C-alpha positions as CSV (number, residue, x, y, z in Angstrom):
1,M,41.6,1.9,44.0
2,P,43.9,-1.1,44.6
3,H,44.4,-3.4,41.7
4,S,44.2,-7.2,41.6
5,W,47.9,-7.5,40.6
6,D,49.0,-5.6,43.8
7,E,49.0,-9.0,45.6
8,L,51.8,-10.2,43.4
9,E,54.3,-8.1,45.5
10,T,54.0,-10.8,48.1
11,Y,55.3,-13.5,45.8
12,R,57.6,-11.5,43.5
13,G,61.3,-12.4,44.2
14,T,60.4,-15.7,45.9
15,M,58.0,-17.6,43.7
16,F,58.7,-15.7,40.5
17,E,60.7,-12.8,38.9
18,G,59.7,-10.1,36.6
19,Q,56.3,-8.4,36.3
20,W,54.0,-11.3,35.7
21,P,54.0,-14.9,37.0
22,S,53.8,-17.9,34.6
23,I,50.6,-20.0,34.5
24,P,52.1,-22.8,36.7
25,T,53.2,-20.2,39.2
26,M,49.7,-18.6,39.2
27,F,48.4,-22.1,39.9
28,S,51.0,-22.7,42.7
29,I,50.0,-19.4,44.4
30,T,46.4,-20.5,44.5
31,L,47.5,-23.9,45.7
32,Q,49.2,-22.3,48.6
33,K,46.1,-20.4,49.6
34,Y,43.3,-22.9,48.9
35,P,44.8,-26.5,48.7
36,R,41.5,-28.1,49.8
37,R,39.1,-26.0,47.8
38,P,37.4,-27.7,44.8
39,A,39.2,-27.0,41.5
40,F,37.7,-29.1,38.7
41,T,34.3,-30.7,38.7
42,I,32.2,-32.7,36.2
43,L,28.5,-33.3,36.8
44,N,26.5,-36.4,35.8
45,G,23.0,-35.5,36.7
46,Q,23.0,-35.1,40.5
47,E,26.4,-36.8,40.8
48,R,29.5,-34.6,41.3
49,H,33.1,-35.7,40.6
50,T,35.6,-33.1,41.9
51,L,39.3,-32.7,42.2
52,S,40.6,-30.2,44.9
53,Y,43.5,-28.0,44.0
54,M,45.9,-30.3,45.9
55,E,44.5,-33.4,44.1
56,A,44.7,-31.6,40.8
57,Y,48.4,-30.7,41.6
58,Y,49.2,-34.4,42.2
59,E,47.7,-35.3,38.9
60,I,49.4,-32.5,37.0
61,T,52.9,-33.4,38.3
62,R,52.3,-37.1,37.6
63,I,51.4,-36.3,33.9
64,A,54.2,-33.8,33.6
65,G,56.6,-36.4,34.9
66,F,55.4,-38.8,32.2
67,L,56.0,-36.2,29.5
68,Q,59.5,-35.5,30.8
69,S,60.3,-39.2,30.9
70,K,59.3,-39.4,27.2
71,G,61.8,-36.7,26.4
72,L,59.8,-33.5,26.6
73,K,62.1,-30.5,27.0
74,K,61.3,-26.8,27.7
75,G,59.7,-25.3,24.6
76,D,58.5,-28.6,23.1
77,R,55.0,-28.5,21.8
78,V,52.1,-30.7,22.9
79,A,48.9,-30.9,20.9
80,I,45.7,-31.2,22.9
81,N,42.4,-32.1,21.3
82,G,39.4,-33.0,23.3
83,K,36.0,-32.0,24.6
84,N,35.9,-29.9,27.8
85,S,36.7,-32.0,30.8
86,P,38.9,-32.0,33.9
87,N,41.4,-34.2,31.9
88,W,41.7,-31.4,29.3
89,A,42.6,-29.0,32.1
90,L,45.1,-31.4,33.6
91,A,46.7,-32.0,30.2
92,Y,47.1,-28.3,29.6
93,L,48.6,-27.5,33.0
94,A,50.9,-30.6,33.0
95,T,52.3,-29.6,29.7
96,Q,53.2,-26.1,31.0
97,F,54.5,-27.4,34.4
98,A,56.9,-29.7,32.3
99,G,58.1,-26.6,30.4
100,G,56.1,-27.4,27.2
101,V,54.0,-25.3,24.9
102,V,50.3,-26.1,24.6
103,V,48.9,-26.4,21.1
104,P,45.1,-26.6,21.8
105,L,43.2,-27.7,18.7
106,D,39.5,-27.4,17.9
107,N,37.7,-30.6,18.6
108,Q,35.5,-30.0,15.6
109,L,38.4,-30.0,13.1
110,S,38.7,-32.7,10.6
111,T,41.4,-35.3,11.4
112,E,43.3,-34.1,8.3
113,R,43.4,-30.5,9.7
114,V,44.4,-31.8,13.2
115,S,47.3,-33.7,11.6
116,A,48.3,-30.8,9.4
117,L,48.3,-28.3,12.3
118,G,50.0,-30.7,14.6
119,A,52.8,-31.1,12.0
120,F,53.0,-27.4,11.3
121,S,53.4,-26.5,15.0
122,G,56.0,-29.2,15.4
123,A,54.1,-30.9,18.2
124,S,55.9,-33.9,19.5
125,F,53.2,-35.2,21.8
126,L,49.4,-35.7,21.4
127,L,46.9,-35.8,24.3
128,A,43.4,-36.2,22.7
129,D,40.1,-37.9,22.9
130,T,40.2,-41.5,21.8
131,E,37.9,-40.9,18.9
132,V,40.3,-38.3,17.6
133,I,43.4,-40.5,17.9
134,A,41.6,-43.5,16.3
135,K,40.7,-41.5,13.2
136,L,44.1,-39.7,12.7
137,P,46.0,-40.8,9.6
138,H,49.2,-42.7,10.5
139,D,51.3,-40.2,8.6
140,D,54.9,-38.9,9.2
141,W,53.8,-36.6,12.0
142,F,51.8,-39.3,13.8
143,N,54.5,-41.9,13.5
144,A,57.1,-39.4,14.8
145,L,55.3,-38.5,18.0
146,N,57.2,-39.2,21.2
147,G,54.1,-39.9,23.2
148,I,50.3,-40.3,22.8
149,A,47.7,-40.6,25.6
150,S,43.9,-40.5,25.6
151,L,41.9,-37.9,27.6
152,D,39.2,-40.5,28.1
153,D,39.1,-42.6,31.3
154,D,37.9,-45.9,29.7
155,Q,40.2,-48.6,31.1
156,H,39.6,-50.7,27.9
157,N,41.1,-48.0,25.8
158,A,43.4,-49.0,23.0
159,Y,45.7,-46.2,24.0
160,P,47.4,-45.2,27.3
161,T,45.0,-42.9,29.2
162,L,45.8,-39.8,31.1
163,K,44.6,-41.5,34.3
164,T,47.1,-44.4,34.0
165,I,50.2,-43.0,32.4
166,Q,53.2,-42.9,34.7
167,G,56.8,-41.7,34.1
168,D,59.8,-43.8,35.0
169,Q,61.2,-40.8,37.0
170,P,59.7,-38.1,39.2
171,F,58.6,-34.7,37.9
172,R,61.4,-32.2,37.7
173,S,60.5,-28.6,38.3
174,V,61.2,-26.2,35.4
175,K,61.9,-22.5,35.6
176,I,59.3,-20.7,33.5
177,Q,59.3,-17.0,33.0
178,E,56.7,-14.5,31.7
179,Q,58.4,-14.1,28.3
180,D,58.3,-17.9,27.6
181,T,55.7,-19.2,25.2
182,A,52.7,-20.7,26.9
183,A,50.6,-21.7,23.9
184,I,50.1,-21.5,20.2
185,L,46.4,-20.8,19.4
186,F,45.2,-21.4,15.9
187,T,42.6,-18.9,14.8
188,S,40.9,-18.4,11.5
189,G,38.3,-16.1,13.1
190,T,35.6,-15.6,10.4
191,T,37.6,-14.3,7.5
192,G,40.7,-16.3,6.8
193,N,42.9,-19.5,7.1
194,E,44.4,-20.6,10.4
195,K,47.2,-18.7,11.8
196,G,49.1,-19.8,14.9
197,V,49.0,-17.0,17.5
198,I,52.1,-17.1,19.8
199,L,51.1,-16.2,23.4
200,T,53.5,-16.0,26.4
201,H,52.8,-16.8,30.0
202,G,52.9,-13.1,30.7
203,N,50.3,-12.4,27.9
204,F,47.8,-14.7,29.6
205,T,48.4,-13.9,33.2
206,S,48.4,-10.1,32.7
207,D,45.0,-10.5,31.0
208,V,43.7,-12.7,33.8
209,F,44.7,-10.1,36.4
210,M,43.3,-7.2,34.5
211,G,40.0,-9.1,33.9
212,G,39.7,-10.0,37.6
213,D,40.4,-6.4,38.7
214,P,37.8,-5.1,41.2
215,E,37.1,-2.2,38.9
216,F,35.5,-4.7,36.5
217,L,34.5,-7.9,38.3
218,S,34.0,-8.8,41.9
219,I,35.2,-12.5,42.2
220,T,36.0,-14.5,45.3
221,E,37.1,-18.1,45.9
222,E,33.5,-18.9,46.7
223,D,32.4,-18.3,43.1
224,I,31.7,-21.2,40.7
225,F,32.6,-20.9,37.0
226,Y,31.0,-22.9,34.2
227,A,33.2,-24.0,31.3
228,L,30.6,-24.3,28.5
229,L,32.4,-22.9,25.4
230,P,35.3,-25.0,24.0
231,L,38.4,-24.4,26.1
232,H,40.8,-24.3,23.1
233,H,39.2,-21.0,22.3
234,S,41.0,-18.0,23.8
235,Y,37.9,-16.5,25.4
236,S,37.0,-19.6,27.3
237,M,40.6,-20.4,28.0
238,T,41.4,-17.1,29.7
239,A,38.1,-15.8,31.0
240,V,36.9,-19.1,32.4
241,F,39.7,-21.6,32.8
242,L,42.6,-19.4,33.9
243,E,40.4,-16.8,35.7
244,S,38.9,-19.5,37.9
245,I,42.4,-20.8,38.8
246,K,43.6,-17.3,39.6
247,H,40.8,-16.8,42.1
248,G,40.8,-20.3,43.6
249,C,37.3,-20.9,42.3
250,E,35.6,-24.2,41.3
251,L,35.3,-24.8,37.6
252,I,32.4,-27.0,36.3
253,F,32.9,-28.5,32.9
254,G,29.9,-28.3,30.5
255,Q,29.2,-31.1,28.1
256,G,28.3,-29.1,25.0
257,I,25.7,-26.5,24.0
258,V,22.6,-28.5,24.8
259,V,20.2,-26.2,26.6
260,S,18.5,-28.8,28.9
261,R,21.9,-30.1,30.1
262,I,23.2,-26.5,30.6
263,L,20.2,-25.6,32.8
264,S,20.6,-28.8,34.8
265,D,24.3,-28.2,35.4
266,M,23.7,-24.6,36.4
267,R,21.1,-25.5,38.9
268,V,22.9,-28.6,40.4
269,G,26.3,-26.9,40.3
270,K,24.9,-23.6,41.7
271,V,27.0,-21.7,39.1
272,T,27.6,-18.0,40.0
273,L,29.6,-16.9,36.9
274,F,28.3,-17.8,33.5
275,L,30.3,-16.9,30.4
276,A,28.7,-17.5,27.0
277,I,28.1,-16.2,23.5
278,P,25.3,-14.1,22.0
279,L,23.6,-17.1,20.4
280,L,23.0,-18.8,23.7
281,Y,22.0,-15.7,25.6
282,N,19.5,-14.9,22.9
283,K,18.1,-18.5,23.0
284,L,17.6,-18.5,26.8
285,L,16.0,-15.0,26.8
286,S,13.7,-15.8,23.8
287,G,12.6,-19.1,25.4
288,M,11.8,-17.5,28.7
289,L,9.8,-14.6,27.1
290,K,8.0,-17.1,24.9
291,K,6.8,-19.0,28.0
292,V,5.6,-15.7,29.5
293,R,3.6,-14.9,26.4
294,E,2.0,-18.3,26.5
295,K,0.5,-17.3,29.9
296,G,-1.6,-14.6,28.3
297,L,-1.4,-10.9,27.5
298,A,-2.0,-9.8,31.1
299,A,0.9,-11.9,32.5
300,Y,3.2,-10.7,29.7
301,T,2.3,-7.1,30.2
302,L,2.8,-7.3,33.9
303,I,6.3,-9.0,33.6
304,R,7.5,-6.5,31.0
305,T,6.2,-3.6,33.1
306,L,8.1,-4.9,36.2
307,M,11.2,-5.4,34.1
308,W,11.0,-1.8,33.0
309,V,10.5,-0.6,36.6
310,N,13.4,-2.7,37.8
311,G,15.6,-1.2,35.1
312,I,14.7,2.3,36.2
313,L,15.3,1.5,39.9
314,R,18.7,0.0,39.1
315,K,19.7,3.0,37.1
316,T,18.4,5.7,39.4
317,L,18.4,4.3,43.0
318,R,21.0,1.5,42.6
319,I,18.6,-1.0,44.0
320,N,17.7,-4.4,42.4
321,P,14.4,-5.9,43.6
322,G,14.3,-7.9,40.3
323,R,16.2,-10.8,41.7
324,K,13.2,-11.4,44.0
325,W,10.4,-10.4,41.5
326,F,11.7,-12.7,38.8
327,K,13.0,-15.6,40.9
328,Q,10.8,-18.1,39.2
329,L,11.7,-16.9,35.7
330,L,15.4,-17.0,36.5
331,E,15.0,-20.5,37.9
332,G,13.5,-21.5,34.6
333,I,16.8,-20.5,32.8
334,G,19.1,-21.8,35.5
335,M,20.1,-18.4,36.8
336,T,18.9,-18.3,40.4
337,N,22.5,-18.4,41.7
338,I,24.1,-16.4,38.9
339,K,26.0,-13.3,40.1
340,I,27.4,-12.2,36.8
341,C,26.8,-13.1,33.2
342,I,29.5,-12.2,30.7
343,C,29.1,-12.2,27.0
344,G,32.0,-12.5,24.6
345,G,33.0,-14.2,21.3
346,G,30.9,-11.7,19.3
347,P,28.7,-8.6,19.5
348,L,25.5,-8.8,21.6
349,S,22.4,-6.7,20.7
350,P,22.0,-3.9,23.3
351,K,18.3,-4.9,23.5
352,T,19.4,-8.4,24.9
353,F,21.9,-6.8,27.2
354,H,19.2,-4.4,28.5
355,K,16.6,-7.1,29.1
356,Y,19.0,-9.2,31.3
357,Q,19.8,-6.0,33.3
358,Q,16.1,-5.4,33.8
359,L,15.7,-9.0,35.0
360,G,18.2,-8.2,37.8
361,I,21.2,-10.0,36.3
362,D,24.5,-8.2,36.4
363,F,25.2,-8.7,32.7
364,I,28.3,-7.3,31.1
365,Q,30.1,-7.8,27.8
366,G,33.6,-7.3,26.7
367,Y,35.7,-7.2,23.6
368,G,38.9,-8.8,22.5
369,L,40.6,-11.1,20.0
370,T,42.9,-14.1,20.2
371,E,46.0,-12.0,19.5
372,A,45.3,-10.1,22.8
373,A,45.0,-13.2,24.9
374,P,42.1,-12.2,24.3
375,I,40.3,-9.5,26.4
376,L,40.9,-5.8,25.8
377,T,37.8,-4.2,27.4
378,L,35.0,-5.0,29.9
379,N,32.0,-3.1,31.0
380,P,32.3,-2.4,34.8
381,I,29.3,-3.8,36.7
382,S,28.6,-0.5,38.5
383,R,29.3,1.8,35.5
384,F,28.2,-0.2,32.5
385,K,27.2,1.5,29.3
386,I,24.7,-0.6,27.3
387,T,25.8,0.3,23.8
388,S,29.5,0.0,24.6
389,V,31.7,-3.2,24.6
390,G,33.4,-1.8,27.7
391,K,36.1,0.2,29.3
392,V,39.7,-0.3,28.1
393,F,41.8,-2.4,30.5
394,P,44.0,-0.2,32.7
395,L,47.3,-1.5,31.3
396,V,46.2,-1.5,27.7
397,E,46.9,1.5,25.4
398,M,44.2,1.9,22.8
399,R,44.0,4.4,19.9
400,I,41.6,4.9,17.0
401,A,43.6,5.3,13.8
402,D,42.5,7.0,10.5
403,Q,39.3,8.4,12.0
404,D,36.4,9.6,9.8
405,L,34.3,12.7,10.6
406,L,32.4,10.8,13.3
407,G,35.6,9.7,15.0
408,V,35.3,6.1,13.8
409,G,38.5,4.4,12.8
410,E,40.6,1.2,13.2
411,V,41.1,0.1,16.8
412,Q,44.8,-0.4,17.5
413,V,46.3,-1.6,20.8
414,K,49.5,-2.1,22.9
415,G,49.8,-3.8,26.2
416,P,51.3,-6.8,28.2
417,N,48.6,-9.1,26.8
418,I,49.5,-8.5,23.1
419,C,50.9,-11.6,21.3
420,Q,54.3,-12.0,19.8
421,G,53.0,-12.6,16.3
422,Y,52.2,-15.7,14.3
423,Y,54.1,-19.0,14.4
424,N,56.4,-19.5,11.4
425,D,54.6,-16.7,9.5
426,K,56.8,-13.6,9.2
427,P,54.7,-11.8,6.5
428,N,51.5,-11.9,8.6
429,T,53.4,-11.1,11.8
430,M,54.9,-8.0,10.2
431,A,51.5,-6.9,8.8
432,L,49.9,-7.3,12.3
433,F,51.8,-4.4,13.8
434,T,52.2,-0.7,13.0
435,Q,55.7,0.8,12.7
436,D,55.4,2.2,16.2
437,G,54.4,-1.1,17.7
438,F,50.6,-1.0,17.9
439,M,48.7,-4.1,16.9
440,H,46.1,-3.8,14.1
441,T,42.7,-5.3,15.2
442,G,40.9,-4.9,11.9
443,D,37.9,-3.6,13.9
444,L,36.3,-0.2,13.5
445,G,35.1,1.8,16.4
446,F,35.4,4.9,18.6
447,L,36.2,5.8,22.2
448,D,34.3,8.2,24.4
449,K,35.7,10.6,26.9
450,D,35.7,7.9,29.7
451,N,37.7,5.5,27.5
452,Y,34.8,3.2,26.7
453,L,34.9,1.5,23.3
454,Y,32.0,1.4,20.8
455,L,32.4,-1.1,18.0
456,K,31.0,-0.5,14.5
457,G,32.2,-3.6,12.7
458,R,35.1,-5.2,10.8
459,A,37.0,-3.1,8.3
460,K,36.9,-5.9,5.8
461,N,33.1,-6.1,6.0
462,L,32.4,-2.4,5.4
463,I,29.6,-1.6,2.9
464,V,29.8,1.6,0.9
465,T,26.4,2.7,-0.4
466,E,25.5,4.7,-3.6
467,G,25.4,7.9,-1.5
468,G,28.9,7.2,-0.1
469,K,27.6,6.2,3.3
470,N,29.5,3.6,5.4
471,V,27.3,0.8,6.6
472,Y,28.6,-1.7,9.2
473,P,26.9,-5.1,8.6
474,E,27.2,-6.1,12.3
475,E,24.9,-3.2,13.3
476,I,22.1,-4.5,11.0
477,E,22.7,-8.2,12.0
478,D,22.2,-7.1,15.7
479,A,18.7,-6.0,14.8
480,F,17.7,-9.6,13.9
481,Q,19.0,-11.2,17.1
482,L,15.7,-11.6,19.0
483,Y,13.6,-12.8,16.1
484,N,12.6,-16.5,16.6
485,Q,12.1,-16.9,12.9
486,V,15.9,-16.4,12.3
487,D,18.5,-19.1,13.0
488,Q,21.4,-17.3,11.2
489,V,21.8,-14.0,9.5
490,M,24.7,-12.5,7.6
491,V,24.5,-9.0,6.0
492,R,26.8,-8.1,3.1
493,G,27.1,-5.7,0.2
494,Y,26.2,-6.6,-3.3
495,L,26.5,-4.9,-6.7
496,E,23.0,-4.2,-7.9
497,K,24.4,-3.0,-11.3
498,K,27.8,-4.2,-12.4
499,S,28.5,-0.8,-14.0
500,E,28.3,0.8,-10.6
501,R,30.8,0.5,-7.7
502,A,28.2,1.4,-5.0
503,E,26.7,-1.5,-3.0
504,G,23.3,-2.4,-2.0
505,I,22.6,-4.3,1.3
506,E,21.8,-8.0,1.2
507,A,20.6,-10.1,4.2
508,L,21.3,-13.9,4.0
509,I,19.0,-15.7,6.4
510,Y,18.8,-19.3,7.3
511,P,15.4,-19.8,8.9
512,N,14.7,-21.5,12.2
513,A,13.6,-24.9,11.1
514,D,11.9,-25.8,14.4
515,Y,9.9,-22.6,14.5
516,Y,8.5,-23.0,11.0
517,K,7.9,-26.8,11.3
518,Q,5.5,-26.1,14.2
519,L,3.6,-23.7,12.0
520,G,3.6,-26.1,9.1
521,Y,4.9,-23.4,6.7
522,T,5.8,-24.1,3.1
523,P,9.1,-22.7,1.6
524,S,7.0,-19.9,-0.1
525,Q,5.3,-19.0,3.2
526,I,8.7,-19.0,5.0
527,E,10.1,-16.5,2.5
528,T,7.0,-14.3,2.8
529,D,7.3,-14.3,6.6
530,L,11.0,-13.5,6.5
531,Q,10.3,-10.6,4.1
532,E,8.0,-9.2,6.8
533,V,10.8,-9.6,9.4
534,V,13.1,-7.7,7.1
535,A,10.5,-5.0,6.6
536,E,10.1,-4.6,10.4
537,V,13.9,-4.3,10.8
538,N,14.0,-1.8,8.0
539,R,11.4,0.4,9.6
540,K,13.9,0.9,12.5
541,M,16.8,1.8,10.2
542,V,17.8,5.1,8.6
543,A,17.3,5.0,4.9
544,Y,20.9,4.1,3.8
545,K,21.0,1.1,6.2
546,K,17.8,-0.6,4.9
547,V,18.2,-4.1,3.5
548,S,17.3,-4.1,-0.2
549,K,17.7,-7.8,-0.9
550,L,16.8,-10.9,1.0
551,T,18.2,-14.4,0.3
552,V,16.6,-17.2,2.2
553,L,19.1,-20.2,2.5
554,A,18.3,-23.9,2.2
555,K,21.4,-24.8,4.2
556,P,23.1,-23.3,7.3
557,M,26.2,-21.2,6.9
558,A,29.5,-22.6,8.2
559,M,30.3,-21.4,11.7
560,T,33.3,-21.3,14.1
561,S,33.3,-23.2,17.4
562,T,32.0,-20.0,19.1
563,K,29.1,-19.9,16.6
564,K,30.2,-17.0,14.5
565,I,29.5,-17.2,10.8
566,Q,32.6,-17.8,8.7
567,R,32.1,-15.1,6.1
568,N,34.9,-16.3,3.9
569,K,33.1,-19.6,3.4
570,V,29.8,-18.0,2.2
571,G,30.3,-17.7,-1.5
572,R,28.3,-15.9,-4.1
573,T,26.8,-19.2,-5.3
574,I,24.6,-20.5,-2.5
575,D,21.7,-22.8,-2.1
576,R,18.5,-20.8,-1.9
577,L,15.4,-22.1,-0.2
578,I,13.3,-21.4,-3.3
579,G,15.3,-21.9,-6.5
580,A,18.0,-19.5,-7.9
């Protein structure tokens, strides 16, 4: 089977040298092929504001010329902090066209952290939303910046805007190669402080070409992506932003995780490729099935029966009448035009995965981490395995180290998409790699004979029970995903008796406030109801995986921008819904 990167032979030696093109070269290849196709779009109700690839190129080189005129040299860092927008994309690409290194920062960070990370990375320019710039402390880093511009288009802005800045000299082309640093991505994941992951152009573009390989995804220039998740995050940056550029697709920028706005954008924009996180997919599915239930038992039974039949037909006969059968339901969740849904940023319950497949949606999930730019596996559409996070990418070498009797061990990887290490952090960089050059992921899993990966959980989160059994919290957390009563759940070990080293299993649950408000439940009734949910989950678990302690929280747990609970911020002293 031909690979997506075979086409690079046409351009190697003329547009670039080496194995992989830089991100600006990848954009330039697409520009050659599809200059007039829509590139970046933002929707305002029914209004559509679009830049073609050629128009985007003019804007990119204008901004790059401004950065160069202000003294930006190859390798200089540019901090970008803004909500998803075409201007964010232009700032990112202009930085790299000018030879700079992008330092994309989480728009939800406090201004103190923005300043600290900007200074730590040595960023000499700042391109950010006006509200971010206005709140930043005028400290040594801020005062030393060579240039500041707002990502907003407001003409009455107190700062120069990306739309109006102009260099006093034309843009000068810079030779950028695959080994040059493209970005420094700060990641704390869910268990530690921020570390700056150094990713090269080759890390990103190799991952983009492997992800867009026909074995995994069938994407054409006619497809329309939707940038919903924050673009500073590696998942959205690679799988949405850069993947759309590689294929010459249109990219529509979402305006935050507001379900009504998402559904409107997907319908108006006729989105065909939707990439999101488990939280959102669970919400959409639960909302849809709730409306079906409200139509009565007969309607609900009919729909669930048809879903089951369609699942059987897809698996045995490779036919998919579900797209017609469930057209009205899919319209209700904005998925009439959807060709593929992809889940990343965290584990998705196999039950949710299976239900979308039964509805006729080609729904796949993958696995990766920022240090791998970030994707390592994807479930092929035609050969997906529901309980797996996908097949290992063809140019990635994956092994399972220190396996137990069931073949479960740490996932370790090598490949062209693996990072160079952490910025100004030699100890953590050394700890990231094995002596023979494999990267530690910290994730536990196993591979089957077809090279599909099955994840069990994070090594740091492992619970060891009194009977010496290993319990992976993520497996139990998955079982709670489709319960409307639960807004957040985190499973962890606890010492039932201080004299014993063995752990019991505790479920921390923050209840769904809207759900219980409609029912008018008191805190005591909420706790009783959640005890019943836990009991129902326990009935599906083997004995050593049963939850033995429930803690109902009065406040939500801290989350990352991709809605993963930050375990390191959930202490032993917590606010319970009913006393201590």
